[in-house]
C-alpha positions in Angstrom: 122.1 -124.6 21.1 123.1 -121.9 23.6 125.0 -123.9 25.5 127.0 -125.3 22.8 127.7 -121.8 21.7 128.9 -120.8 25.6 130.9 -123.8 25.9 132.5 -123.4 22.5 133.5 -119.9 23.7 135.0 -120.8 26.8 136.9 -123.7 25.5 138.2 -120.8 22.7 139.1 -118.3 25.7 140.9 -121.0 27.4 143.1 -122.3 24.5 143.9 -118.6 23.8 145.3 -118.1 27.6 147.1 -121.3 27.6 148.6 -120.3 24.2 149.7 -116.7 25.5 151.2 -118.2 28.5 153.3 -120.4 26.2 151.8 -123.7 27.4 150.9 -124.6 23.5 154.4 -123.9 21.6 155.2 -127.1 21.1 151.9 -127.7 19.9 151.2 -124.7 17.6 154.6 -124.1 16.7 153.9 -120.4 17.1 155.2 -118.1 19.9 153.0 -115.5 21.3 156.0 -113.0 21.7 158.0 -114.1 18.3 157.0 -111.1 16.7 158.4 -108.6 19.6 161.5 -110.9 19.9 162.6 -108.6 23.1 166.2 -110.2 22.8 167.0 -108.8 19.4 165.5 -105.5 20.3 167.9 -105.3 23.6 170.8 -106.2 21.3 169.4 -103.6 18.9 169.7 -100.9 21.7 172.9 -102.1 23.2 174.6 -101.5 19.9 173.0 -97.9 19.2 174.2 -96.8 22.8 176.3 -93.5 22.2 179.3 -93.2 24.5 179.7 -89.4 25.4 183.4 -88.0 25.8 184.0 -85.1 27.7 186.5 -82.7 25.4 189.7 -81.6 27.3 189.6 -77.6 27.7 189.0 -75.3 24.6 191.7 -73.1 23.5 192.1 -70.7 20.7 192.6 -71.7 17.2 196.1 -72.0 15.9 197.2 -71.1 19.7 200.8 -72.9 20.6 200.4 -76.5 22.8 201.5 -75.3 26.3 203.9 -77.8 26.4 205.5 -76.9 23.0 209.1 -75.6 22.5 207.9 -72.6 21.5 205.3 -71.7 24.3 208.3 -72.9 26.8 210.5 -70.6 25.3 207.8 -67.7 25.3 206.9 -68.4 29.1 210.8 -68.1 29.9 211.1 -64.8 28.2 208.1 -63.5 30.1 209.4 -64.3 33.2 212.9 -63.2 32.3 211.2 -59.4 31.7 210.2 -58.7 35.0 213.3 -59.8 36.1 215.5 -57.8 33.9 213.4 -54.9 35.3 213.7 -55.6 38.8 217.5 -56.1 38.6 218.4 -52.7 37.1 215.8 -51.3 39.7 217.9 -52.8 42.1 221.4 -51.7 40.4 220.2 -48.1 40.6 219.1 -48.5 43.9 222.8 -49.6 44.8 224.6 -47.1 43.4 222.4 -44.2 44.6 222.8 -41.8 42.1 220.7 -38.7 42.4 220.2 -35.6 40.1 221.9 -32.2 41.3 221.5 -28.4 40.3 222.9 -25.3 41.2 222.1 -22.1 40.2 221.2 -19.5 38.4 224.1 -18.3 37.6 225.8 -15.4 35.3 226.6 -16.8 31.9 230.0 -15.6 31.9 231.0 -17.9 35.3 230.6 -20.9 32.9 234.3 -21.5 32.5 234.7 -21.1 36.3 231.7 -23.6 37.4 234.0 -26.3 34.5 237.2 -25.9 36.1 235.6 -26.6 39.7 233.2 -29.2 38.8 235.3 -31.6 36.6 238.1 -32.4 39.1 234.9 -33.5 41.8 232.7 -35.5 39.1 235.4 -36.6 36.6 233.6 -37.9 33.5 230.2 -38.2 35.0 227.5 -36.0 33.0 227.2 -32.6 33.5 224.9 -30.2 31.9 225.5 -26.1 31.9 222.0 -25.0 30.6 221.8 -21.1 29.5 217.8 -19.9 29.4 216.5 -16.5 28.6 215.0 -15.1 31.6 212.4 -12.3 31.5 213.1 -8.8 33.3 210.7 -7.5 36.4 209.7 -4.2 36.9 207.7 -3.2 39.6 205.2 0.3 40.6 207.0 1.7 43.5 206.4 4.1 46.5 209.3 5.2 48.9 211.5 4.4 50.4 210.6 6.2 53.5 212.5 7.5 56.4 211.6 5.2 59.0 208.9 2.7 59.7 206.3 5.0 61.1 206.3 6.5 58.4 206.1 3.7 56.3 203.0 3.0 58.6 201.2 6.3 58.1 201.7 5.8 53.7 200.1 2.7 54.1 196.8 3.9 56.5 196.1 6.6 53.5 196.3 4.3 50.8 193.7 1.8 52.2 191.4 4.7 52.2 191.7 4.0 48.3 188.7 1.4 47.6 190.0 -1.6 45.6 193.9 -0.7 45.7 196.4 -3.3 46.2 199.6 -2.9 48.1 202.4 -4.2 50.1 205.6 -3.5 51.7 208.9 -4.1 49.9 211.7 -5.5 52.4 214.1 -6.6 49.4 216.5 -5.4 47.9 217.9 -3.4 50.7 217.8 -0.1 48.5 214.5 -0.1 47.9 213.6 -1.3 51.8 210.7 0.5 54.2 208.9 1.3 50.6 205.7 -0.3 49.1 204.9 -2.2 46.1 202.0 -1.2 44.0 202.5 -4.3 41.4 205.1 -6.4 39.7 205.3 -7.0 35.6 207.4 -8.7 33.3 206.9 -6.2 30.7 208.0 -2.8 31.6 204.6 -1.5 29.1 203.0 -2.7 31.7 204.4 -1.4 34.4 204.2 2.3 32.8 200.5 1.3 32.0 200.0 0.5 35.9 201.4 3.5 36.7 199.3 5.9 34.5 196.0 4.5 35.7 197.7 5.1 39.4 197.8 8.6 38.5 194.2 8.6 37.6 193.5 8.1 40.6 195.4 10.2 42.7 198.7 8.8 43.5 201.4 11.3 42.3 204.5 10.2 43.8 204.7 6.3 42.6 207.1 5.3 39.6 208.5 2.5 37.9 211.4 0.6 38.7 213.6 -2.0 37.5 214.0 -5.5 40.1 215.9 -7.3 37.2 216.6 -6.8 33.5 215.5 -9.1 30.9 218.8 -11.1 30.1 220.0 -14.9 30.7 220.9 -17.5 33.5 223.1 -20.3 33.9 222.1 -23.9 35.4 224.7 -26.4 35.9 223.0 -29.9 36.4 224.6 -33.6 37.4 221.9 -35.8 36.1 223.2 -38.5 37.9 225.8 -38.1 40.9 227.1 -41.0 42.8 226.8 -41.1 46.9 230.7 -39.8 46.7 230.2 -37.0 44.2 226.7 -35.9 46.1 229.0 -35.2 49.4 232.1 -33.6 47.3 229.0 -31.6 45.5 227.0 -30.4 48.3 230.6 -29.4 50.0 231.5 -27.0 47.4 230.9 -23.1 47.5 230.1 -22.0 44.2 229.6 -18.3 42.1 227.2 -16.3 43.8 227.5 -18.4 46.7 225.3 -20.8 45.1 225.2 -24.5 45.9 224.1 -27.4 45.0 220.9 -29.3 46.3 218.2 -31.9 44.4 217.0 -31.1 40.7 213.6 -29.4 40.7 
């Protein structure tokens, strides 16, 4: 009986193996791979394939397209602006315009200046500015008879600790003298003189170098090359001459 059982198992296994290999499809009518249907699965996978499309370069929302008329007009405007600036700079270099000024003058010479300058510059802009100028005072010693006496006086002053001074060479009426300080307010000069007297300097005094007043300056902001040549050749009141603006 055991032999019969073993023989039956062998036959069943052989039949199963033959069925799995498809040898019994015509007899059994059921294919071993029918439940898997590889062809159908392959079709489903092919149908589910996703096509990935690389998007064009991202651009900001609401930004105009580079090819639109508005964008082209904007680009043309942007490129034209530097060209216009370069053209203006080239024109300025071509004319060679330069700012010239002369002075200072006493305010009373204004009519004389205008009479001298208008035939030269014509309708070119001319500016005549009058500005207030502070006075200038100096604490002064001298003048001395000669350079030797001036040198001896300076040697005496060097013995006083912390004293600042310098020789005076101009104006001519104060040459061969010594300055102990210059001040734009007369009250400041008088106070400095009192401090020097306390230190033993008795011969110093306050002199005025320039009174407070007004000064006139002449300016031609954009003189052409021909006007520059004519203006710099002019001899103006108080022997002033034109030069480049400061």
